C-alpha positions in Angstrom: 40.0 -16.4 -25.6 42.1 -15.3 -22.6 40.4 -13.2 -20.0 42.1 -10.4 -18.1 42.2 -11.3 -14.4 41.2 -7.8 -13.4 38.0 -8.0 -15.5 37.2 -11.4 -14.3 37.5 -10.3 -10.6 35.2 -7.2 -11.4 32.6 -9.5 -13.0 32.7 -11.8 -10.0 32.4 -8.9 -7.6 29.4 -7.6 -9.5 27.8 -11.0 -9.5 28.3 -11.4 -5.7 27.0 -7.9 -5.1 23.9 -8.6 -7.2 23.2 -11.8 -5.3 23.7 -10.0 -2.0 21.2 -7.3 -3.0 18.6 -10.0 -4.2 19.1 -12.0 -1.0 19.0 -9.0 1.3 22.4 -9.7 2.9 24.9 -6.8 3.3 22.5 -4.8 1.0 23.9 -1.3 1.7 27.5 -2.2 1.1 26.6 -4.1 -2.0 24.5 -1.2 -3.3 27.4 1.1 -2.8 29.8 -1.2 -4.7 27.4 -1.7 -7.6 26.7 2.1 -7.7 30.4 2.8 -8.0 30.9 0.2 -10.7 27.9 1.6 -12.6 29.1 5.2 -12.3 32.5 4.2 -13.6 31.0 2.2 -16.5 28.7 5.1 -17.3 31.5 7.6 -17.4 33.8 5.5 -19.5 31.4 3.8 -22.0 28.3 5.9 -22.3 29.8 9.1 -23.6 27.0 10.0 -26.0 28.0 13.6 -26.4 31.3 12.7 -28.0 29.8 10.2 -30.4 28.5 10.6 -33.9 24.8 11.6 -34.1 23.6 8.1 -35.1 25.5 6.5 -32.3 24.6 9.1 -29.8 20.9 8.2 -30.3 21.8 4.7 -29.2 24.1 5.7 -26.3 21.8 8.3 -24.7 19.1 5.9 -23.5 21.7 3.6 -22.1 23.3 6.5 -20.3 19.9 7.5 -18.8 19.2 3.9 -17.8 22.5 3.8 -15.9 21.7 7.1 -14.2 18.3 5.8 -13.1 19.8 2.5 -11.9 22.3 4.6 -9.8 19.4 6.5 -8.3 17.7 3.3 -7.4 20.8 2.0 -5.7 21.0 5.3 -3.7 17.5 4.7 -2.5 18.3 1.1 -1.6 21.3 2.4 0.4 19.3 5.1 2.1 16.3 2.9 3.1 17.9 -0.4 3.6 16.9 -3.9 2.5 13.5 -4.1 4.2 12.0 -5.6 7.3 12.4 -9.3 6.4 15.9 -9.3 5.1 18.5 -11.5 6.8 20.8 -8.5 7.2 18.2 -6.7 9.4 17.4 -9.8 11.4 21.0 -10.4 12.4 21.7 -6.7 13.3 18.6 -5.8 15.1 16.4 -7.4 17.7 13.3 -5.5 16.6 13.8 -5.8 12.9 13.6 -2.2 11.9 14.8 -1.4 8.3 16.4 2.0 8.7 19.3 2.7 11.0 18.2 6.4 11.6 14.6 5.7 12.6 14.0 5.2 16.3 12.9 1.9 17.8 9.2 2.4 17.4 8.3 -0.5 19.7 10.5 1.0 22.5 8.9 4.4 22.0 5.4 2.9 22.1 6.3 1.0 25.3 7.7 4.1 26.9 4.5 6.1 26.1 2.4 3.3 27.5 4.3 3.1 30.7 4.1 6.8 31.5 
């Protein structure tokens, strides 16, 4: 069975992004890529309102599952991979997980030195 090269590359991208999320490497960019792919698949394939009632009962839980997965990916993007992820270790000397939080160790040192 011949495979469309575009679909094969999409599957490979999704696999690589999933591995990156699991391993904690480039987690935020991988979460965005998987969220976009999930949103696209949800819009195209999970149109339960246009389906027959029997099929709509099957499609609606799948649609809701995809929406909740996208919410989890948004949370993963917002809060980052966590303290012990390799992505954080290579980008930060302190190992903080969120880019918008201040360096708590530096704040504590500044208070102590005052």
